N, C-alpha and C positions, 0 to 999 in steps of 0.2 A: 506684028513686030513694029516697033516704033523706034525712031532714033531719039535718044534721050541723054541728057547730061547727068551722069550719076556721080554724086559726091559720096565717096567712101572714106570715112574718117575713123581714126582710132582715138583721137583726143582733140581738144580744141586747138592744138598747136600743130597737128599733122594732117590737114585736110588735103586729099588728092582727088582730082576730078578727071575722069576718063570717059571719052565718048564711046558708047557701045550701042549696038542694035540688039536689044533684049527686051523681053516683056517687062512691064512696070514692076512685076513682083520681084525682079532681080535687083531693083534699086534699093537694096538693104543698106541702111546707114547704122553705124555704131560709133558712139563717142562717149566721153565722160559726161555723166549726168543722166537725167531721165529722158527716155525717148519721148518726143513730143506727141501730143494728141493729133492724129492725122485727120481728124474731122469725121463727122458722122456720115458724110456722103461717101468717102472712101471706104469706110467700114461697111456701109451697106452694099456698095458695088462689089466688094470682094468677099463679103461675109466674114470679114476678119482675117482673111488669109494673108493680106499684105502686112497686117500688124503682127501676125505670127512670124513671117519672114524677118521682119525687123527685130523682134524679140529673140528669135533663134540666132540671128547674126550677132547680136550683142552678147548673148549667153556664151557663144563659142569664143568670142574675143576675150571675155572675162576668164573663162576656163583656161585658155591658152596663156594669157598673161600670168595667171597663178602658176601654171606649170613651168613657165620660163624663169621663175624665181629659183627653181631647183636644178638638179643635174640633168637637164634635158639636152640630148645631143642633136636632135633634128626634128623637123616638122614635115609631114606629108599631107598634101591636099588631094584627096581622091575625087576625081571629077571636078577639077579646079575651076573650070569655066573662066569667068572674068574676076575671080576672087583677087582682091588687092591686099590681103593681110600681110604679105611679105614686105610691102612698102609701108602700110599704115602702122605696123607694129615693129618697124625696123629697129627702133631704139631699144625695144625689149628683147628682140632676137639676138642682138649682140653678135652678129656674124655667124650665127647658126645657119646651116643650109635649110632651105625650104624647097621641097620637091613638089612641083605642080604636075600632077598626073592627069592627062586627058587625051581625048581623041586627037590625032594629028591635025585635022582641019581646025578645030577649036583652038588648040595650042598654038598653031602658027598664026592664026588671026590675032589672038591676044598678043603674041610677041610683036607683031607689026604695030599694034596700037600702043603698047608700052614703049617701043622704040621711038615713036613719034613724040612721046611725052617724057623722054628720058631725062631732059633737063629739069623737069618738075618733080622728079622722084628721088628719094634718098638711095644711097647704095644698099643693095640687098643681095644675098647669095641665093638667087633663084636658079633652080635647075629644072628646066622643062623636060618632062618625061612623056614622050608620045607613045600611046598604047592603043592599039585596036583591041578592045576588050573581048571581041568575039574570037580572035585568032592568036592573041599574045598573052603572056603571063605578066601582070603588072609587077610581080615580085622580081622576075628576071630583068625586066626593063629598069626597075629601080636600082638593082645591083649594078647594071651597066652605067648608070648615071652617078654612081658613087655612094649610094645608100649603104650605111653600115649596119649589118645585122647584129643582134644581141646588144644593141644600145637603146637607151630609153628614148622613145619616140612619141610624139603627139600626132595623132591622125585626125584629120577633119574629113568627115564624110557627109556633106550637106546637100539635102534636096535630091537624093538619089535612091535610097533604099526602097521606097514604095513603088518604084518603076521596075524592080527586079523580081525574079522568082524567089521563093523562100530558099531554095537550094543555093542560088547565087549569093544571097545575103549571108547564109551560113558559111559558105566556102570563103567568102571575102573576110569575114571575121576570124575564121580559123587561120587564114593566111596571115592576117595582121598579128595574131597572137604568136604564131610560129616564127615569124621573121623578126620580132622585136624582143627586147628585154622585159622581164617581169616588172610591173610598175608602169609600163607604157600605157598611154591613155588614148581613148577614142571618143569623139563626140559625134553623134549623128541624130537625125530626126526621123521619126516614125509616124505612122498613121494607122487608124483603125476606124471601121465604119460605125456610125452612130447607133447606139443601142435603143434609143427611144422610138416610139411608134407614131409620133406626131407628124404633121405635114412638113415641118421644117427639116426634121431628120430624114424623112423620105426624099426630100429634094436634095439633101446633101449626099445621100447614097447614090441617087441618080446622077448628080453632077460629076461624081468621080468616074462614072462610066463614060461620060461625055469626053473625057480626056483621051479616050481611045481614038476618037475622031481626029484628034490633033497629033496622033502618032505617039502618045505617051500614056498608054493604059496603066492604071493603077493595079498592080499584080501582087503586092505583098502588104499584109496588115498584121499588126501585133498590138494587142490590148496592153495597156500599162500594167495591169495585174499579172500578165503572163511574162512580162519582160525579165524579172529576176531569174526565173527558171530558164528561160531561153538563153540569156547571156551566160548564166552559170554553167550550163551544159557545154558551152563553147569556150569555157576557161576564163570568163570575165566576171568581175565583181562590180555591181552597180554602185557608183558613188552618188549619183543624183538622177532623179527623173523630174523634169520640169514640164508640167502640162500648162494649159492656157491660164489657169488660175495662178500658178506660180510665176509665170512670165509677166502676167498683169501686175502682180504684187511687187515684183522686182523693178520693172522698167516702165510701167504705164500708169495712167490715171485710173482710178477705181472704176470709172464707167466705160473704159475702152473695151470694145468687143474684139475678142480674138477667136479665130476658128477653133472650135472646142475639141476636135478629135485628132489634132496634130500635137506632138510633144517632142521633147528633146531628151536624149539619154547621154549621160557621161559615165563611161565604164573604164575600169582599170584591168589590165591583163595580169593573170596569175601565172604561176609556174606550170610548165608542162609536167605530166606525170613522170615519175622516174622510169628510166629505160626507154622512153619515147623520144626519138630524135626529132629535130625541127622539120626535117624533110618527111619523115615517116608520119608525122602528125597530120599531114595533108593527104595521105593516101587512103 
């Protein structure tokens, strides 16, 4: 862990800097224009993972800004961490509430940091939702914080799914669909092991196992080819799947290396089957 000054920006006119103790990979920046080339040494050191984080962050910002042009009622950041979207995108949010859901320790630490920089940040309707995911229902805690069910919602679920079990990922997505209106959106990133049998792919498969030594084992994988069926069975329609090639084309220079087996999914919630209540859908 290193102490780093992280500039999180939504456009050239709303840059906000917050001091946080986080891995360099969390220093994701998003702004109007093309993400700059981070340099071949950074790309080599992270095997393109940092570039993926940058592209993912910008992709989510773009999707959220588009959604905010329509009848969106609220935004939920699952596992919010030190996400600053509520402030960077304040002028697009236009007083819509942003629910930041996270573990109490992380949530309170971020609140202290934001309080120290309050005079640097624009007004935003942030509602902190503290949840111990092992013992509490995030749906129940959101309701206590003022979340309105059956309203169109934009869910951001960034950098989390690959560290959960398949059952936990499915249950979370089922909950999101059941608690929100049809047409609600979710953007999340996913991972799958490399298919190739060369040394580079073998090293990438091995490196994912090393994360277990850091307390964050990779436990869930989903190949992009399987994503439409997986999300469809849970009541979602895929709007977009952005792999490394798509992120490079949209946000980077042609030679930028991006970690090849991470990708981002943008999905839209469908209607529950007739006769199935929102509570029964989760049983």
